[in-house]
C-alpha atoms as a printed R data frame, in Angstrom:
    type eleno elety resid chain resno       x       y       z
1   ATOM     1    CA   UNK     A     1  14.910  12.635  -4.998
2   ATOM     2    CA   UNK     A     2  11.762  10.616  -4.689
3   ATOM     3    CA   UNK     A     3  11.386   8.815  -1.314
4   ATOM     4    CA   UNK     A     4   8.662   6.411  -0.321
5   ATOM     5    CA   UNK     A     5   8.815   5.101   3.357
6   ATOM     6    CA   UNK     A     6   6.346   2.696   4.309
7   ATOM     7    CA   UNK     A     7   5.508   1.787   7.829
8   ATOM     8    CA   UNK     A     8   3.049   0.129  10.084
9   ATOM     9    CA   UNK     A     9   3.699  -3.524   9.236
10  ATOM    10    CA   UNK     A    10   3.608  -6.372  11.921
11  ATOM    11    CA   UNK     A    11   2.346  -9.647  13.086
12  ATOM    12    CA   UNK     A    12  -1.358  -9.849  13.402
13  ATOM    13    CA   UNK     A    13  -3.634 -13.009  13.822
14  ATOM    14    CA   UNK     A    14  -6.049 -13.978  11.262
15  ATOM    15    CA   UNK     A    15  -9.086 -11.590  11.230
16  ATOM    16    CA   UNK     A    16  -7.245  -8.698  12.604
17  ATOM    17    CA   UNK     A    17  -6.209  -5.367  11.336
18  ATOM    18    CA   UNK     A    18  -3.515  -3.252  10.341
19  ATOM    19    CA   UNK     A    19  -3.029   0.301   8.957
20  ATOM    20    CA   UNK     A    20  -0.087   0.765   6.698
21  ATOM    21    CA   UNK     A    21   1.447   4.194   5.735
22  ATOM    22    CA   UNK     A    22   3.716   5.465   3.131
23  ATOM    23    CA   UNK     A    23   5.469   8.855   3.491
24  ATOM    24    CA   UNK     A    24   6.259  10.404   0.104
25  ATOM    25    CA   UNK     A    25   8.582  13.029  -0.703
26  ATOM    26    CA   UNK     A    26  10.624  14.573  -3.652
27  ATOM    27    CA   UNK     A    27   7.826  14.862  -6.006
28  ATOM    28    CA   UNK     A    28   4.403  16.288  -6.334
29  ATOM    29    CA   UNK     A    29   2.444  13.865  -4.255
30  ATOM    30    CA   UNK     A    30  -1.086  15.712  -4.637
31  ATOM    31    CA   UNK     A    31  -1.116  15.385  -8.482
32  ATOM    32    CA   UNK     A    32   0.180  11.677  -8.588
33  ATOM    33    CA   UNK     A    33  -1.850   8.551  -8.749
34  ATOM    34    CA   UNK     A    34  -0.433   6.178  -5.890
35  ATOM    35    CA   UNK     A    35  -0.554   2.376  -5.700
36  ATOM    36    CA   UNK     A    36  -0.101  -0.242  -3.067
37  ATOM    37    CA   UNK     A    37   1.746  -3.698  -4.061
38  ATOM    38    CA   UNK     A    38   2.537  -6.675  -2.181
39  ATOM    39    CA   UNK     A    39   5.235  -9.418  -2.608
40  ATOM    40    CA   UNK     A    40   4.963 -12.892  -0.827
41  ATOM    41    CA   UNK     A    41   7.991 -15.278  -1.076
42  ATOM    42    CA   UNK     A    42   7.616 -17.413  -4.070
43  ATOM    43    CA   UNK     A    43   4.888 -15.424  -5.701
44  ATOM    44    CA   UNK     A    44   4.806 -12.684  -8.076
45  ATOM    45    CA   UNK     A    45   4.489  -9.193  -6.951
46  ATOM    46    CA   UNK     A    46   0.798  -8.234  -6.723
47  ATOM    47    CA   UNK     A    47  -0.924  -5.092  -7.069
48  ATOM    48    CA   UNK     A    48  -3.399  -4.346  -4.192
49  ATOM    49    CA   UNK     A    49  -4.773  -1.002  -4.380
50  ATOM    50    CA   UNK     A    50  -4.871   2.244  -6.239
51  ATOM    51    CA   UNK     A    51  -6.226   5.730  -5.806
52  ATOM    52    CA   UNK     A    52  -6.572   8.837  -7.818
53  ATOM    53    CA   UNK     A    53  -4.896  11.889  -7.321
54  ATOM    54    CA   UNK     A    54  -7.502  13.529  -5.228
55  ATOM    55    CA   UNK     A    55  -8.700  10.433  -3.609
56  ATOM    56    CA   UNK     A    56 -12.072  10.321  -5.429
57  ATOM    57    CA   UNK     A    57 -11.452   7.146  -7.193
58  ATOM    58    CA   UNK     A    58 -10.061   3.797  -5.631
59  ATOM    59    CA   UNK     A    59  -9.499   0.350  -7.212
60  ATOM    60    CA   UNK     A    60  -8.874  -3.082  -5.737
61  ATOM    61    CA   UNK     A    61  -8.358  -6.536  -7.109
62  ATOM    62    CA   UNK     A    62 -10.903  -9.029  -6.206
63  ATOM    63    CA   UNK     A    63  -8.506 -10.723  -3.618
64  ATOM    64    CA   UNK     A    64  -8.626  -7.767  -1.294
65  ATOM    65    CA   UNK     A    65 -11.904  -5.984  -2.353
66  ATOM    66    CA   UNK     A    66 -14.266  -5.237   0.677
67  ATOM    67    CA   UNK     A    67 -11.438  -5.786   3.255
68  ATOM    68    CA   UNK     A    68  -8.797  -3.433   2.362
69  ATOM    69    CA   UNK     A    69  -9.162   0.535   1.952
70  ATOM    70    CA   UNK     A    70  -6.623   2.975   0.377
71  ATOM    71    CA   UNK     A    71  -6.708   6.602   1.303
72  ATOM    72    CA   UNK     A    72  -4.391   9.523   1.132
73  ATOM    73    CA   UNK     A    73  -3.705  12.936   2.982
74  ATOM    74    CA   UNK     A    74  -2.253  15.406   0.451
75  ATOM    75    CA   UNK     A    75  -1.609  17.904   3.064
76  ATOM    76    CA   UNK     A    76   0.640  15.274   4.863
77  ATOM    77    CA   UNK     A    77   2.062  13.679   1.412
78  ATOM    78    CA   UNK     A    78   1.083  10.342   3.158
79  ATOM    79    CA   UNK     A    79  -0.596   7.399   1.743
80  ATOM    80    CA   UNK     A    80  -2.489   4.673   3.676
81  ATOM    81    CA   UNK     A    81  -3.781   1.129   3.573
82  ATOM    82    CA   UNK     A    82  -6.154   0.041   5.866
83  ATOM    83    CA   UNK     A    83  -6.190  -3.785   5.912
84  ATOM    84    CA   UNK     A    84  -9.151  -5.691   7.761
85  ATOM    85    CA   UNK     A    85 -10.345  -9.092   8.022
86  ATOM    86    CA   UNK     A    86  -6.619 -10.193   7.514
87  ATOM    87    CA   UNK     A    87  -6.049 -13.738   5.947
88  ATOM    88    CA   UNK     A    88  -3.182 -15.933   6.175
89  ATOM    89    CA   UNK     A    89  -2.578 -15.237   2.410
90  ATOM    90    CA   UNK     A    90  -2.219 -11.475   2.948
91  ATOM    91    CA   UNK     A    91   1.349 -12.166   4.476
92  ATOM    92    CA   UNK     A    92   3.688 -10.377   2.352
93  ATOM    93    CA   UNK     A    93   6.063  -7.234   1.961
94  ATOM    94    CA   UNK     A    94   4.078  -4.209   1.031
95  ATOM    95    CA   UNK     A    95   5.100  -1.582  -0.884
96  ATOM    96    CA   UNK     A    96   3.823   1.828  -1.969
97  ATOM    97    CA   UNK     A    97   4.531   2.777  -5.584
98  ATOM    98    CA   UNK     A    98   4.252   5.744  -7.944
99  ATOM    99    CA   UNK     A    99   4.807   5.911 -11.664
100 ATOM   100    CA   UNK     A   100   6.587   9.408 -12.609
101 ATOM   101    CA   UNK     A   101   7.369  10.160 -16.264
102 ATOM   102    CA   UNK     A   102   7.575   6.413 -17.151
103 ATOM   103    CA   UNK     A   103   9.785   5.434 -14.281
104 ATOM   104    CA   UNK     A   104   8.489   3.289 -11.333
105 ATOM   105    CA   UNK     A   105   9.674   4.222  -7.748
106 ATOM   106    CA   UNK     A   106   9.123   2.075  -4.689
107 ATOM   107    CA   UNK     A   107   9.845   2.213  -1.009
108 ATOM   108    CA   UNK     A   108  11.739  -0.379   0.799
109 ATOM   109    CA   UNK     A   109   8.371  -2.245   2.108
110 ATOM   110    CA   UNK     A   110   6.845  -2.991   5.254
111 ATOM   111    CA   UNK     A   111   6.499  -6.594   6.299
112 ATOM   112    CA   UNK     A   112   2.879  -7.718   7.092
113 ATOM   113    CA   UNK     A   113   2.650 -11.338   8.659
114 ATOM   114    CA   UNK     A   114  -0.594 -12.891   9.646
115 ATOM   115    CA   UNK     A   115  -0.277 -15.885  11.685
116 ATOM   116    CA   UNK     A   116  -2.371 -17.636  14.402
């Protein structure tokens, strides 16, 4: 079955950095577009990054563009999100996501807390 396991979250001060990972299994990772989303309490889930199957195309919303970098290692079936210059408003539960045959799959999420 499809499994997505996020890790790497934690507590960081404003301006700091974190690198999230998402270990994928149960599907053909190397031919799947992948995404990162986040959900903060009281807010709607927000898309934060997307990457093409071979990693040559990436997309970001304006809220994180220039600060976040999505990447992937298809040999390791792993997705990454490098987050730099973190802001208080980046605090959220971060999820990786894949859409397969019309169905959305999500991991359990990893918590990122930005606080001084």
